[in-house]
N, C-alpha and C positions, 0 to 999 in steps of 0.2 A: 953283571947286567948288560946284555947286548943291545947295540943300537937298533937292531931289528925290531925289538919289542916296542920301540917308540917311533918307528919309521913313518907311521901314518898320522902322527900327532898333529903336525902342521895343517894338513888337509882337514882333519877332524875339527880342529879349533876354528879354522876359517868358516867351514860350513856351519858349525855349531853357532858361531857368532851371528851369522846371517839368520839362522832359525830363531835365535833369541831376539833379534831385532824385530822380526816380523811378529813373533808371538807377543812380545811386550807391547808393540803398537796395538795389536788386536785386543789384548787384555785392557789396556788403558782406554781404548775407545769404547769397549763394551757394546751393549745393545745389538743392533742389527749387524754392525760390522763384525763383531766377535762371532755372532751366530753364523754368518756367511763363511768366515774363516774356518770355523770348526767343521761346518758342513762340507766345505771343499776338501779339507784334510781327510775326513772320513770317506768321502767319495773316492779319493785317490787311493786310499788304503784298500778299499774293496776292489778297485780296479787291479791293484797289485796282487791281491789274493786270487782274483780270477786268472791273472797271467801265470801265477805259480801253479795253478790247478789245470793249466793247459786249456782253458775255456776258449771258444772261438772269440775273435776280436770283437764282434758285435755284442756278444753276450757279456764279456767283461766290461765293455764300455757302458752297456745298458744297466748292468747291476751297480756299477760305480755311480752312475748318474742317479739311479733310483735310490740308492742308500744315502747319497748326499742330500737329495730332495726330501727324503723321509726324515732325516735328522733335523733339517732346517724347518720343515713343517711342524714337527712334533713339539718344538719348544713354544709354538704359538697356540697349541691345542690344550684343552683340559687333559689332565693326566690319564683319565680313563680312555680317552680317544687316542692319546699319544702312543700308548703301549702297542696296540696292534699296528699302527703306522710304522713304528720303529722295527717291529719284528717281521713285517711283510717282505723286505728284501732278503732276509735270511731264508724264509720259506721259498721265495722265488729262486734263490741260489741253489737250494736243495733240488728243486725241480729241473733247473736248466743246466747244471754242471754235473757231468757224469762221474768225474774223479773225486774221491774222498768227500762224498756228499755231506756226511755228518760233520766233518771238520769244517767244510765251507759254511754250513749253517751256523755252527757254534761261533766261529770267528766273526762272521758277519753280524750276528747278534751282539757279540762282545763290543765290536767297533761302534755299532749304533747306540747301544746303551751307554757306553763310555762317553761318546760325544755329547749325548743328552745330559749326562752327569756333569761334564765340564761346563756346559752352558748354564746349568742350574746353579753351580757354585758361583759363577760370575754374576748371574742375575740376582740370586737370593742373598748373597753374602758380601758382594763387592770385590773390587780389584785386589785388595789386600789378601783375601783368603784364596783367590785364584792364584796369586803369585806365590803364596805359601805352598800350595799344592805342587806347582811347577818347581819351586825351589827345592822341595823335599826330593822330588824325582831326580832333578839334576844333581843335587848334592850326593844322593845315593849312587848315581851312575858315575860321577867324577871320582868320588872317594873309592869306589870299587875298582875303577879303571886303574888309577895310580897305585893303590895298595896291592892290587893283584899282580901288576907288573913289577913293582918294586920288591914285594915280599915273597911272591910266589907261594909255594907250599901245596898242600893237598888240593886236588880238584874237587869241585862241588858235584858235578855230574858230567864226567868227561865224555861219555858216549853221546850226549846231546849238545853240550857246550864245552868244547875242549879247553877254552881259555879261562873259563870262570873258576876261580879258586875260593876256598873258604875264607882266606884272608880278605879278598875283595868283597865277599858277601857280607862279612861282619863289619868291614869298614863302611859299607853302604848303609847298614843299620845305624852306625855311629853318626854318619853324615846326616841322615834324615833326622835323628834325634837332636843333633846340634842346631839344625834349622828350627825345630820345634822349641828348643830351649831359648834361642835368640828371640823368637817371636813371643814366647811366653813372657819374657822380661819386658818386651816393648808394649804388649797389650794388657798385661796384668792377668793373663790366663794362668791357670795352675799347672802343676806337673802333668796333669792329664794330657795336655797338648804334646808333651814330649813323647808319651806313650803312643798317642795316636799317630804322631809323625813317624815313629819307628815302624808302626804297623803299616803305614802308607808306603814306607820304603820297602818293606817286605812284599807288599802287594805289587809294587812296581817291579821288583825282581821276579815275582811269579809271572807277570806279564811278559817279561823278557825271556824267561825260561820256556814259557808256553810257545812263544813265537819261534824260539830256537828249536824246540822239539818238532814243531810243524815243518820248519825248513829241512830239518834232518830227515823227517819222514818222507818229504817230497823230493829230496835230493837236490835242493837248491842252496846256494850260498847266501844270496841277498834277495829281498823281495822285489827290488828293481835297482836301477842305476841312477835314480834321480838325484841323489845327494852324494857328491864326492866324499869319500872317506867314511860314509855312514850307510851306504846302500840305498834303501828306499824309505819312504815315510813310515811304513809298517815296521821297519827295522829301528827307526829312530824313536817312534812314539809307542813302541810296545810297552814300555814302562808306564807311560801316561795312561794307557788303556787299563792296565791292572789297577793303578792308583785311583783313577776316576771311578771305575766300577766299584772299588772298595768303598770310596767315600759315599757313593750313591746308596750302598747298603748300610754303611756305618751310621748314616744320618738317622736311620730307623732305630738304632740301638743306643747311641750316645747323643747328648746335646751338642749341636753344632752351631757355630764354631765351639770346639771343646774348651771348657773352662772360662768362657766369656759370657757374661750375663746378657740375656736378650734385651 
């Protein structure tokens, strides 16, 4: 096992610790503070998307601001009115950005809906279940990172994500399931929470793979250089996008929080 495989670990840990501190403070505060934090993150991710698509500076800034404002406004609107507000920046991006318009529209919609889903989890179910969602994504990412580098083995999709291995992928599922098992014991939830947690870990990995495929298609390494050791916010929160969108959909299929009586 070469030292090069772990060369960025210190930087990644330091940046990750800062992100955890800011995120934990926002989750703990909840309410308007959390809404603003999520909206800011979504706006920056759309700005990064515009930069990757070579949009003019004014366009990328405008779309980022519009997406952040739309996510923030949507949480205060009735659901029927929130949906067109959330999707409006995606339509605007399709009209204003010439390169990869379909990709731009899809990812903008994904970011907006995922941000809305995160705010909904915190508002409707409380800090504990928002922390569960974050913990599953983080556990999946950390378990996959260490298992992939320590165990190696066959690649998951080398053409799109050269470093992602099957050992890391499966370890991510186990990490997510372990979080679910721990919380199931603490809350009295049933085994269904473990299954949902594994599915959330899978969805987080899908978000990561989708973002990797987009970067490979566009010929860029990172979405930006905002976060040392991690790239940009879109690089760091791609898993949360997939997980949050999954939870938004899963709420319509299973009782949420899973295994916990209302």
